[in-house]
LUMGU-450061 format. One record per residue: x, y, z of N, C-alpha, C, O in turn. Coordinates in steps of 0.2 Angstrom, whole numbers, padded with zeros to 4 digits. Example, Ala and Ser with C-alpha at 12.3 -4.5 7.8 and 13.67 -1.06 7.14 Angstrom:
<sites>
+-------+-------+-------+-------+-------+-------+-------+-------+-------+-------+-------+-------+
!  n_c1 !  n_c2 !  n_c3 ! ca_c1 ! ca_c2 ! ca_c3 !  c_c1 !  c_c2 !  c_c3 !  o_c1 !  o_c2 !  o_c3 !
+-------+-------+-------+-------+-------+-------+-------+-------+-------+-------+-------+-------+
!  0066 ! -0028 !  0039 !  0062 ! -0022 !  0039 !  0066 ! -0016 !  0039 !  0071 ! -0017 !  0042 !
!  0064 ! -0011 !  0035 !  0068 ! -0005 !  0036 !  0064 !  0000 !  0039 !  0067 !  0006 !  0040 !
+-------+-------+-------+-------+-------+-------+-------+-------+-------+-------+-------+-------+
</sites>
This chain:
<sites>
+-------+-------+-------+-------+-------+-------+-------+-------+-------+-------+-------+-------+
!  n_c1 !  n_c2 !  n_c3 ! ca_c1 ! ca_c2 ! ca_c3 !  c_c1 !  c_c2 !  c_c3 !  o_c1 !  o_c2 !  o_c3 !
+-------+-------+-------+-------+-------+-------+-------+-------+-------+-------+-------+-------+
!  0491 !  0454 !  0686 !  0498 !  0457 !  0683 !  0501 !  0454 !  0680 !  0504 !  0449 !  0682 !
!  0501 !  0457 !  0673 !  0508 !  0455 !  0669 !  0514 !  0453 !  0672 !  0517 !  0457 !  0676 !
!  0517 !  0448 !  0670 !  0525 !  0449 !  0671 !  0528 !  0453 !  0668 !  0526 !  0455 !  0663 !
!  0534 !  0455 !  0672 !  0537 !  0461 !  0667 !  0545 !  0457 !  0666 !  0547 !  0452 !  0668 !
!  0549 !  0461 !  0661 !  0557 !  0459 !  0662 !  0560 !  0465 !  0664 !  0558 !  0470 !  0661 !
!  0567 !  0465 !  0668 !  0570 !  0471 !  0669 !  0572 !  0472 !  0664 !  0575 !  0468 !  0661 !
!  0571 !  0482 !  0661 !  0573 !  0483 !  0655 !  0581 !  0484 !  0655 !  0584 !  0486 !  0659 !
!  0583 !  0481 !  0650 !  0589 !  0478 !  0648 !  0592 !  0485 !  0646 !  0589 !  0490 !  0646 !
!  0598 !  0486 !  0645 !  0604 !  0491 !  0645 !  0602 !  0493 !  0637 !  0601 !  0489 !  0632 !
!  0603 !  0500 !  0635 !  0602 !  0502 !  0629 !  0606 !  0499 !  0625 !  0604 !  0499 !  0619 !
!  0612 !  0497 !  0625 !  0614 !  0493 !  0618 !  0614 !  0488 !  0621 !  0619 !  0484 !  0619 !
!  0610 !  0485 !  0624 !  0610 !  0476 !  0623 !  0609 !  0471 !  0616 !  0612 !  0466 !  0614 !
!  0602 !  0475 !  0614 !  0598 !  0472 !  0609 !  0602 !  0473 !  0605 !  0604 !  0468 !  0602 !
!  0605 !  0479 !  0603 !  0610 !  0479 !  0598 !  0616 !  0474 !  0598 !  0617 !  0470 !  0592 !
!  0620 !  0473 !  0603 !  0623 !  0469 !  0604 !  0623 !  0461 !  0602 !  0626 !  0457 !  0600 !
!  0614 !  0461 !  0604 !  0614 !  0454 !  0603 !  0613 !  0451 !  0596 !  0615 !  0446 !  0593 !
!  0609 !  0457 !  0594 !  0608 !  0456 !  0585 !  0615 !  0455 !  0581 !  0615 !  0451 !  0577 !
!  0620 !  0460 !  0583 !  0626 !  0459 !  0579 !  0628 !  0453 !  0582 !  0630 !  0449 !  0578 !
!  0630 !  0450 !  0589 !  0632 !  0444 !  0588 !  0629 !  0437 !  0587 !  0633 !  0433 !  0587 !
!  0622 !  0436 !  0585 !  0620 !  0431 !  0584 !  0619 !  0434 !  0576 !  0616 !  0430 !  0572 !
!  0620 !  0439 !  0573 !  0622 !  0438 !  0564 !  0629 !  0436 !  0564 !  0630 !  0431 !  0560 !
!  0634 !  0437 !  0568 !  0641 !  0436 !  0566 !  0642 !  0428 !  0567 !  0646 !  0424 !  0563 !
!  0636 !  0426 !  0573 !  0636 !  0419 !  0574 !  0634 !  0415 !  0568 !  0637 !  0410 !  0565 !
!  0627 !  0418 !  0566 !  0625 !  0415 !  0562 !  0629 !  0414 !  0554 !  0626 !  0410 !  0550 !
!  0634 !  0418 !  0553 !  0637 !  0417 !  0547 !  0643 !  0414 !  0547 !  0648 !  0416 !  0543 !
!  0643 !  0409 !  0552 !  0648 !  0406 !  0551 !  0645 !  0399 !  0550 !  0650 !  0395 !  0550 !
!  0640 !  0397 !  0550 !  0636 !  0392 !  0553 !  0631 !  0390 !  0547 !  0626 !  0394 !  0546 !
!  0631 !  0384 !  0544 !  0624 !  0381 !  0540 !  0620 !  0377 !  0544 !  0621 !  0370 !  0544 !
!  0615 !  0380 !  0546 !  0610 !  0375 !  0551 !  0602 !  0376 !  0549 !  0599 !  0382 !  0550 !
!  0599 !  0371 !  0546 !  0593 !  0373 !  0544 !  0588 !  0375 !  0551 !  0583 !  0378 !  0550 !
!  0591 !  0370 !  0557 !  0586 !  0376 !  0563 !  0587 !  0384 !  0565 !  0584 !  0388 !  0567 !
!  0592 !  0384 !  0564 !  0594 !  0391 !  0565 !  0593 !  0395 !  0559 !  0593 !  0401 !  0559 !
!  0592 !  0392 !  0554 !  0588 !  0396 !  0548 !  0582 !  0398 !  0548 !  0579 !  0402 !  0545 !
!  0578 !  0394 !  0554 !  0573 !  0398 !  0553 !  0572 !  0402 !  0558 !  0566 !  0402 !  0560 !
!  0576 !  0406 !  0562 !  0577 !  0412 !  0566 !  0571 !  0418 !  0564 !  0572 !  0419 !  0558 !
!  0567 !  0420 !  0566 !  0563 !  0424 !  0567 !  0566 !  0431 !  0567 !  0566 !  0436 !  0563 !
!  0567 !  0429 !  0576 !  0568 !  0438 !  0579 !  0570 !  0434 !  0587 !  0571 !  0429 !  0590 !
!  0571 !  0441 !  0588 !  0574 !  0440 !  0595 !  0569 !  0443 !  0599 !  0566 !  0447 !  0598 !
!  0569 !  0438 !  0606 !  0562 !  0440 !  0611 !  0564 !  0445 !  0615 !  0571 !  0446 !  0615 !
!  0561 !  0449 !  0620 !  0562 !  0454 !  0624 !  0568 !  0449 !  0629 !  0566 !  0445 !  0633 !
!  0575 !  0453 !  0629 !  0581 !  0450 !  0635 !  0578 !  0449 !  0641 !  0573 !  0453 !  0642 !
!  0580 !  0446 !  0645 !  0579 !  0446 !  0652 !  0585 !  0445 !  0656 !  0590 !  0446 !  0652 !
!  0585 !  0443 !  0660 !  0593 !  0445 !  0667 !  0593 !  0437 !  0669 !  0588 !  0434 !  0671 !
!  0597 !  0435 !  0670 !  0601 !  0429 !  0670 !  0604 !  0429 !  0677 !  0606 !  0435 !  0678 !
!  0605 !  0425 !  0681 !  0606 !  0425 !  0689 !  0609 !  0419 !  0690 !  0606 !  0414 !  0690 !
!  0617 !  0419 !  0692 !  0619 !  0412 !  0696 !  0618 !  0411 !  0702 !  0617 !  0417 !  0704 !
!  0619 !  0407 !  0706 !  0618 !  0404 !  0713 !  0622 !  0398 !  0712 !  0621 !  0393 !  0707 !
!  0628 !  0398 !  0718 !  0632 !  0394 !  0721 !  0631 !  0390 !  0723 !  0625 !  0392 !  0726 !
!  0632 !  0384 !  0724 !  0632 !  0379 !  0730 !  0633 !  0383 !  0737 !  0628 !  0384 !  0739 !
!  0637 !  0385 !  0739 !  0639 !  0388 !  0744 !  0633 !  0393 !  0746 !  0631 !  0393 !  0752 !
!  0632 !  0397 !  0742 !  0624 !  0401 !  0743 !  0618 !  0395 !  0745 !  0616 !  0395 !  0751 !
!  0616 !  0391 !  0741 !  0611 !  0387 !  0741 !  0611 !  0384 !  0748 !  0606 !  0384 !  0752 !
!  0616 !  0381 !  0749 !  0617 !  0379 !  0758 !  0616 !  0383 !  0763 !  0613 !  0381 !  0768 !
!  0618 !  0388 !  0763 !  0619 !  0396 !  0766 !  0612 !  0397 !  0770 !  0611 !  0398 !  0776 !
!  0607 !  0396 !  0765 !  0600 !  0396 !  0766 !  0598 !  0405 !  0766 !  0593 !  0407 !  0768 !
!  0603 !  0408 !  0764 !  0601 !  0417 !  0762 !  0596 !  0414 !  0758 !  0595 !  0408 !  0755 !
!  0590 !  0422 !  0756 !  0586 !  0421 !  0751 !  0591 !  0421 !  0747 !  0597 !  0422 !  0747 !
!  0587 !  0419 !  0742 !  0591 !  0418 !  0736 !  0590 !  0425 !  0731 !  0595 !  0426 !  0728 !
!  0585 !  0428 !  0730 !  0584 !  0434 !  0730 !  0591 !  0439 !  0731 !  0593 !  0443 !  0727 !
!  0593 !  0437 !  0737 !  0599 !  0442 !  0738 !  0606 !  0439 !  0738 !  0611 !  0442 !  0739 !
!  0605 !  0431 !  0736 !  0612 !  0428 !  0738 !  0614 !  0427 !  0730 !  0620 !  0426 !  0728 !
!  0610 !  0429 !  0725 !  0610 !  0426 !  0719 !  0613 !  0431 !  0716 !  0613 !  0436 !  0719 !
!  0616 !  0430 !  0709 !  0622 !  0436 !  0707 !  0619 !  0437 !  0698 !  0617 !  0432 !  0695 !
!  0619 !  0444 !  0695 !  0616 !  0446 !  0689 !  0621 !  0445 !  0686 !  0627 !  0448 !  0687 !
!  0621 !  0439 !  0681 !  0627 !  0437 !  0677 !  0626 !  0437 !  0668 !  0630 !  0435 !  0664 !
!  0621 !  0439 !  0667 !  0620 !  0440 !  0661 !  0611 !  0442 !  0660 !  0607 !  0442 !  0664 !
!  0612 !  0442 !  0653 !  0607 !  0445 !  0649 !  0605 !  0438 !  0644 !  0610 !  0435 !  0641 !
!  0601 !  0437 !  0643 !  0599 !  0431 !  0638 !  0592 !  0433 !  0636 !  0588 !  0435 !  0640 !
!  0592 !  0433 !  0627 !  0584 !  0431 !  0624 !  0585 !  0426 !  0619 !  0590 !  0423 !  0617 !
!  0577 !  0425 !  0619 !  0577 !  0419 !  0615 !  0577 !  0422 !  0609 !  0577 !  0428 !  0607 !
!  0580 !  0416 !  0604 !  0580 !  0418 !  0596 !  0573 !  0412 !  0594 !  0573 !  0406 !  0594 !
!  0568 !  0417 !  0591 !  0563 !  0411 !  0591 !  0560 !  0412 !  0584 !  0563 !  0416 !  0581 !
!  0555 !  0408 !  0581 !  0553 !  0405 !  0574 !  0546 !  0410 !  0574 !  0543 !  0414 !  0578 !
!  0543 !  0410 !  0569 !  0538 !  0411 !  0567 !  0533 !  0411 !  0572 !  0530 !  0416 !  0573 !
!  0533 !  0407 !  0575 !  0529 !  0403 !  0580 !  0528 !  0406 !  0587 !  0523 !  0406 !  0591 !
!  0535 !  0409 !  0587 !  0538 !  0413 !  0594 !  0540 !  0406 !  0600 !  0541 !  0406 !  0606 !
!  0540 !  0403 !  0596 !  0545 !  0396 !  0599 !  0552 !  0395 !  0600 !  0556 !  0394 !  0595 !
!  0554 !  0394 !  0606 !  0563 !  0397 !  0605 !  0565 !  0390 !  0604 !  0563 !  0385 !  0606 !
!  0571 !  0392 !  0598 !  0574 !  0387 !  0594 !  0581 !  0386 !  0596 !  0585 !  0382 !  0596 !
!  0583 !  0395 !  0601 !  0591 !  0394 !  0603 !  0589 !  0400 !  0608 !  0584 !  0401 !  0611 !
!  0595 !  0403 !  0610 !  0594 !  0408 !  0616 !  0602 !  0411 !  0614 !  0607 !  0408 !  0614 !
!  0602 !  0419 !  0612 !  0609 !  0421 !  0615 !  0611 !  0426 !  0621 !  0607 !  0428 !  0625 !
!  0616 !  0426 !  0622 !  0617 !  0430 !  0628 !  0622 !  0433 !  0629 !  0627 !  0430 !  0626 !
!  0622 !  0438 !  0632 !  0629 !  0444 !  0634 !  0632 !  0442 !  0642 !  0628 !  0441 !  0647 !
!  0636 !  0442 !  0641 !  0639 !  0442 !  0650 !  0640 !  0450 !  0650 !  0641 !  0454 !  0645 !
!  0637 !  0450 !  0659 !  0639 !  0455 !  0661 !  0648 !  0456 !  0663 !  0652 !  0451 !  0663 !
!  0649 !  0459 !  0663 !  0658 !  0461 !  0666 !  0658 !  0467 !  0668 !  0653 !  0471 !  0669 !
!  0664 !  0469 !  0668 !  0668 !  0475 !  0673 !  0668 !  0480 !  0665 !  0667 !  0486 !  0666 !
!  0670 !  0478 !  0661 !  0671 !  0483 !  0656 !  0661 !  0483 !  0652 !  0660 !  0485 !  0646 !
!  0657 !  0481 !  0655 !  0650 !  0481 !  0651 !  0647 !  0476 !  0648 !  0648 !  0470 !  0652 !
!  0644 !  0475 !  0644 !  0641 !  0470 !  0641 !  0646 !  0466 !  0634 !  0649 !  0468 !  0629 !
!  0646 !  0461 !  0636 !  0648 !  0456 !  0628 !  0646 !  0453 !  0627 !  0644 !  0448 !  0631 !
!  0645 !  0452 !  0618 !  0641 !  0445 !  0616 !  0645 !  0438 !  0620 !  0651 !  0436 !  0619 !
!  0642 !  0435 !  0624 !  0644 !  0427 !  0625 !  0644 !  0420 !  0621 !  0648 !  0416 !  0621 !
!  0638 !  0419 !  0617 !  0635 !  0415 !  0615 !  0628 !  0413 !  0611 !  0623 !  0416 !  0613 !
!  0628 !  0408 !  0607 !  0622 !  0406 !  0606 !  0622 !  0400 !  0608 !  0627 !  0397 !  0608 !
!  0616 !  0397 !  0611 !  0616 !  0392 !  0616 !  0608 !  0387 !  0614 !  0603 !  0388 !  0617 !
!  0609 !  0383 !  0610 !  0605 !  0378 !  0607 !  0602 !  0373 !  0611 !  0596 !  0372 !  0610 !
!  0604 !  0371 !  0616 !  0603 !  0366 !  0621 !  0596 !  0367 !  0622 !  0593 !  0371 !  0619 !
!  0594 !  0358 !  0628 !  0587 !  0361 !  0631 !  0585 !  0365 !  0635 !  0579 !  0366 !  0637 !
!  0592 !  0368 !  0639 !  0588 !  0374 !  0642 !  0586 !  0379 !  0638 !  0581 !  0383 !  0639 !
!  0589 !  0380 !  0632 !  0588 !  0386 !  0629 !  0582 !  0387 !  0626 !  0577 !  0391 !  0626 !
!  0582 !  0379 !  0621 !  0574 !  0377 !  0618 !  0569 !  0374 !  0624 !  0565 !  0370 !  0622 !
!  0569 !  0375 !  0630 !  0564 !  0372 !  0634 !  0563 !  0378 !  0638 !  0561 !  0377 !  0644 !
!  0564 !  0384 !  0636 !  0562 !  0389 !  0640 !  0555 !  0393 !  0640 !  0553 !  0397 !  0644 !
!  0553 !  0390 !  0634 !  0545 !  0393 !  0629 !  0541 !  0389 !  0637 !  0539 !  0393 !  0641 !
!  0541 !  0383 !  0636 !  0536 !  0381 !  0641 !  0538 !  0383 !  0648 !  0533 !  0384 !  0652 !
!  0543 !  0383 !  0650 !  0544 !  0384 !  0658 !  0541 !  0394 !  0656 !  0535 !  0395 !  0659 !
!  0542 !  0397 !  0655 !  0539 !  0405 !  0655 !  0532 !  0404 !  0653 !  0529 !  0408 !  0657 !
!  0529 !  0401 !  0649 !  0520 !  0400 !  0650 !  0518 !  0401 !  0657 !  0515 !  0405 !  0660 !
!  0521 !  0392 !  0659 !  0519 !  0390 !  0666 !  0521 !  0397 !  0670 !  0516 !  0401 !  0673 !
!  0528 !  0399 !  0670 !  0528 !  0404 !  0676 !  0524 !  0411 !  0677 !  0523 !  0415 !  0681 !
!  0522 !  0412 !  0669 !  0517 !  0418 !  0669 !  0509 !  0415 !  0672 !  0507 !  0417 !  0677 !
!  0507 !  0411 !  0670 !  0499 !  0408 !  0673 !  0503 !  0407 !  0680 !  0500 !  0411 !  0684 !
!  0506 !  0404 !  0682 !  0509 !  0405 !  0691 !  0508 !  0411 !  0693 !  0505 !  0412 !  0698 !
!  0510 !  0417 !  0689 !  0510 !  0425 !  0691 !  0502 !  0427 !  0690 !  0500 !  0431 !  0694 !
!  0500 !  0424 !  0687 !  0494 !  0427 !  0687 !  0487 !  0424 !  0692 !  0481 !  0426 !  0693 !
!  0491 !  0417 !  0695 !  0487 !  0415 !  0700 !  0486 !  0417 !  0706 !  0482 !  0416 !  0710 !
!  0494 !  0420 !  0707 !  0496 !  0424 !  0712 !  0494 !  0430 !  0714 !  0495 !  0433 !  0720 !
!  0490 !  0433 !  0708 !  0490 !  0440 !  0708 !  0496 !  0443 !  0709 !  0494 !  0448 !  0713 !
!  0501 !  0444 !  0707 !  0506 !  0446 !  0710 !  0510 !  0448 !  0704 !  0510 !  0446 !  0699 !
!  0515 !  0455 !  0707 !  0519 !  0457 !  0701 !  0526 !  0456 !  0702 !  0529 !  0459 !  0705 !
!  0528 !  0450 !  0697 !  0534 !  0447 !  0695 !  0539 !  0451 !  0688 !  0536 !  0454 !  0683 !
!  0546 !  0449 !  0689 !  0552 !  0452 !  0685 !  0551 !  0445 !  0682 !  0550 !  0441 !  0686 !
!  0551 !  0442 !  0676 !  0554 !  0436 !  0673 !  0562 !  0436 !  0673 !  0565 !  0441 !  0671 !
!  0564 !  0432 !  0675 !  0571 !  0429 !  0675 !  0572 !  0423 !  0675 !  0568 !  0420 !  0676 !
!  0579 !  0420 !  0675 !  0583 !  0413 !  0674 !  0587 !  0414 !  0678 !  0591 !  0419 !  0679 !
!  0587 !  0406 !  0683 !  0591 !  0406 !  0687 !  0594 !  0400 !  0686 !  0591 !  0395 !  0684 !
!  0602 !  0400 !  0688 !  0606 !  0394 !  0684 !  0609 !  0394 !  0693 !  0611 !  0398 !  0697 !
!  0609 !  0385 !  0693 !  0611 !  0384 !  0699 !  0616 !  0379 !  0696 !  0614 !  0373 !  0698 !
!  0621 !  0379 !  0694 !  0626 !  0375 !  0690 !  0628 !  0369 !  0694 !  0628 !  0363 !  0691 !
!  0630 !  0369 !  0703 !  0634 !  0365 !  0705 !  0628 !  0359 !  0707 !  0630 !  0354 !  0710 !
!  0621 !  0361 !  0706 !  0615 !  0358 !  0707 !  0611 !  0355 !  0701 !  0605 !  0353 !  0702 !
!  0616 !  0356 !  0694 !  0615 !  0356 !  0688 !  0607 !  0356 !  0687 !  0603 !  0352 !  0687 !
!  0606 !  0363 !  0687 !  0596 !  0367 !  0688 !  0597 !  0372 !  0685 !  0602 !  0376 !  0686 !
!  0594 !  0374 !  0681 !  0591 !  0379 !  0677 !  0584 !  0380 !  0678 !  0580 !  0376 !  0678 !
!  0581 !  0388 !  0681 !  0574 !  0387 !  0682 !  0573 !  0394 !  0680 !  0577 !  0398 !  0679 !
!  0565 !  0394 !  0678 !  0562 !  0401 !  0675 !  0560 !  0404 !  0683 !  0558 !  0401 !  0688 !
!  0563 !  0410 !  0682 !  0564 !  0412 !  0692 !  0558 !  0419 !  0690 !  0559 !  0423 !  0686 !
!  0550 !  0418 !  0695 !  0548 !  0424 !  0695 !  0551 !  0427 !  0702 !  0552 !  0423 !  0706 !
!  0553 !  0434 !  0700 !  0555 !  0436 !  0707 !  0551 !  0443 !  0706 !  0548 !  0446 !  0702 !
!  0551 !  0442 !  0715 !  0543 !  0446 !  0717 !  0547 !  0452 !  0716 !  0553 !  0453 !  0717 !
!  0541 !  0457 !  0714 !  0543 !  0465 !  0717 !  0539 !  0467 !  0721 !  0541 !  0473 !  0722 !
!  0532 !  0466 !  0725 !  0529 !  0468 !  0729 !  0530 !  0464 !  0738 !  0526 !  0467 !  0742 !
!  0533 !  0459 !  0739 !  0535 !  0456 !  0742 !  0532 !  0449 !  0744 !  0534 !  0445 !  0749 !
!  0528 !  0448 !  0738 !  0524 !  0441 !  0738 !  0531 !  0434 !  0737 !  0537 !  0436 !  0739 !
!  0529 !  0429 !  0736 !  0534 !  0425 !  0738 !  0536 !  0424 !  0733 !  0531 !  0424 !  0729 !
!  0543 !  0422 !  0730 !  0546 !  0421 !  0723 !  0545 !  0415 !  0721 !  0543 !  0413 !  0726 !
!  0544 !  0410 !  0715 !  0544 !  0407 !  0713 !  0548 !  0404 !  0706 !  0549 !  0407 !  0700 !
!  0550 !  0398 !  0707 !  0554 !  0396 !  0702 !  0551 !  0389 !  0697 !  0546 !  0386 !  0700 !
!  0552 !  0387 !  0691 !  0549 !  0383 !  0686 !  0556 !  0381 !  0684 !  0559 !  0385 !  0681 !
!  0558 !  0374 !  0685 !  0564 !  0368 !  0683 !  0562 !  0369 !  0675 !  0557 !  0370 !  0672 !
!  0569 !  0368 !  0672 !  0568 !  0368 !  0665 !  0571 !  0361 !  0662 !  0577 !  0360 !  0664 !
!  0569 !  0357 !  0658 !  0573 !  0351 !  0659 !  0580 !  0351 !  0655 !  0580 !  0356 !  0652 !
!  0584 !  0347 !  0654 !  0582 !  0342 !  0662 !  0585 !  0346 !  0668 !  0588 !  0351 !  0668 !
!  0583 !  0342 !  0673 !  0583 !  0346 !  0679 !  0582 !  0339 !  0683 !  0578 !  0335 !  0681 !
!  0588 !  0339 !  0690 !  0590 !  0336 !  0695 !  0582 !  0330 !  0694 !  0578 !  0332 !  0690 !
!  0582 !  0325 !  0697 !  0576 !  0319 !  0699 !  0572 !  0322 !  0706 !  0567 !  0320 !  0709 !
!  0576 !  0325 !  0708 !  0572 !  0328 !  0717 !  0566 !  0333 !  0712 !  0561 !  0334 !  0715 !
!  0568 !  0335 !  0707 !  0562 !  0341 !  0704 !  0559 !  0339 !  0699 !  0562 !  0335 !  0695 !
!  0552 !  0340 !  0698 !  0550 !  0339 !  0690 !  0550 !  0346 !  0685 !  0548 !  0352 !  0687 !
!  0552 !  0345 !  0681 !  0552 !  0350 !  0676 !  0546 !  0354 !  0674 !  0542 !  0350 !  0671 !
!  0543 !  0359 !  0674 !  0540 !  0364 !  0670 !  0535 !  0362 !  0676 !  0530 !  0358 !  0674 !
!  0535 !  0365 !  0683 !  0531 !  0363 !  0689 !  0534 !  0368 !  0692 !  0539 !  0371 !  0691 !
!  0529 !  0371 !  0697 !  0531 !  0377 !  0699 !  0532 !  0376 !  0706 !  0528 !  0372 !  0709 !
!  0538 !  0379 !  0709 !  0539 !  0378 !  0716 !  0542 !  0385 !  0719 !  0545 !  0390 !  0716 !
!  0541 !  0383 !  0725 !  0541 !  0391 !  0732 !  0548 !  0390 !  0731 !  0551 !  0385 !  0728 !
!  0553 !  0395 !  0734 !  0561 !  0394 !  0736 !  0561 !  0390 !  0741 !  0566 !  0386 !  0741 !
!  0556 !  0387 !  0748 !  0559 !  0383 !  0751 !  0558 !  0376 !  0748 !  0562 !  0372 !  0750 !
!  0553 !  0374 !  0744 !  0553 !  0367 !  0740 !  0558 !  0368 !  0737 !  0562 !  0365 !  0740 !
!  0562 !  0372 !  0731 !  0565 !  0371 !  0727 !  0573 !  0372 !  0731 !  0577 !  0370 !  0727 !
!  0575 !  0373 !  0738 !  0582 !  0372 !  0741 !  0578 !  0366 !  0743 !  0580 !  0362 !  0740 !
!  0573 !  0364 !  0747 !  0574 !  0356 !  0750 !  0575 !  0352 !  0745 !  0578 !  0348 !  0747 !
!  0572 !  0352 !  0738 !  0573 !  0346 !  0735 !  0582 !  0347 !  0731 !  0584 !  0342 !  0728 !
!  0586 !  0353 !  0731 !  0593 !  0353 !  0729 !  0598 !  0352 !  0734 !  0604 !  0351 !  0733 !
!  0594 !  0353 !  0741 !  0600 !  0353 !  0746 !  0604 !  0348 !  0747 !  0610 !  0348 !  0746 !
!  0600 !  0342 !  0749 !  0605 !  0336 !  0749 !  0610 !  0331 !  0743 !  0613 !  0327 !  0744 !
!  0608 !  0335 !  0737 !  0613 !  0334 !  0734 !  0620 !  0340 !  0733 !  0626 !  0339 !  0732 !
!  0616 !  0346 !  0735 !  0623 !  0351 !  0736 !  0627 !  0350 !  0742 !  0633 !  0352 !  0741 !
!  0625 !  0347 !  0748 !  0627 !  0346 !  0753 !  0633 !  0341 !  0753 !  0639 !  0341 !  0755 !
!  0629 !  0335 !  0749 !  0636 !  0329 !  0746 !  0641 !  0332 !  0742 !  0647 !  0330 !  0744 !
!  0641 !  0336 !  0737 !  0645 !  0340 !  0731 !  0650 !  0345 !  0736 !  0657 !  0345 !  0736 !
!  0647 !  0347 !  0739 !  0652 !  0354 !  0745 !  0655 !  0348 !  0749 !  0661 !  0350 !  0750 !
!  0653 !  0342 !  0751 !  0659 !  0338 !  0756 !  0662 !  0335 !  0755 !  0667 !  0333 !  0759 !
!  0662 !  0332 !  0746 !  0663 !  0327 !  0745 !  0672 !  0328 !  0742 !  0675 !  0333 !  0742 !
!  0674 !  0323 !  0740 !  0684 !  0325 !  0737 !  0684 !  0332 !  0732 !  0680 !  0331 !  0727 !
!  0687 !  0336 !  0733 !  0690 !  0341 !  0726 !  0695 !  0336 !  0723 !  0699 !  0331 !  0725 !
!  0695 !  0341 !  0717 !  0701 !  0337 !  0711 !  0706 !  0339 !  0715 !  0707 !  0343 !  0719 !
!  0710 !  0333 !  0714 !  0718 !  0335 !  0715 !  0718 !  0330 !  0722 !  0723 !  0328 !  0724 !
!  0713 !  0328 !  0726 !  0713 !  0325 !  0732 !  0713 !  0318 !  0732 !  0713 !  0314 !  0737 !
+-------+-------+-------+-------+-------+-------+-------+-------+-------+-------+-------+-------+
</sites>
């Protein structure tokens, strides 16, 4: 079964295009000059360390915080990503990201799509950010009751291998030791 993306709100593509055009108008950069288009926007989720250590299922603990679309060159390779934040007032253009998680997403998505076909499952392609654990992963969100799968994007914690598929329990087990240390450690100002 093909991997799907959730349908973005009607105004999302226009907001992304306008935001990217305004961003590019102020920047002279050869790499960004190679942008040929926007990939289909996909949902971005945030998972806090408290939710990670609670062992609550990621699907119910992660919060939908944004929509992201890769900015691709003529070979459909991601060279940056544009993002819309989900706010109480609606969608707002947030940023253009040229970091390694934006440019490394192409390979992660290919691996995730391959894994979904192997599982013969119906998945939504999304992005999961666990900032407290320094982890960003392509997330295959199951739609038909099969297990979710995660593909960390480099750079990622040493306990994970980038562009490798993990089940939820494997991802959590790899991130829990450091997450617990951070939650138990000293707080700012102590």
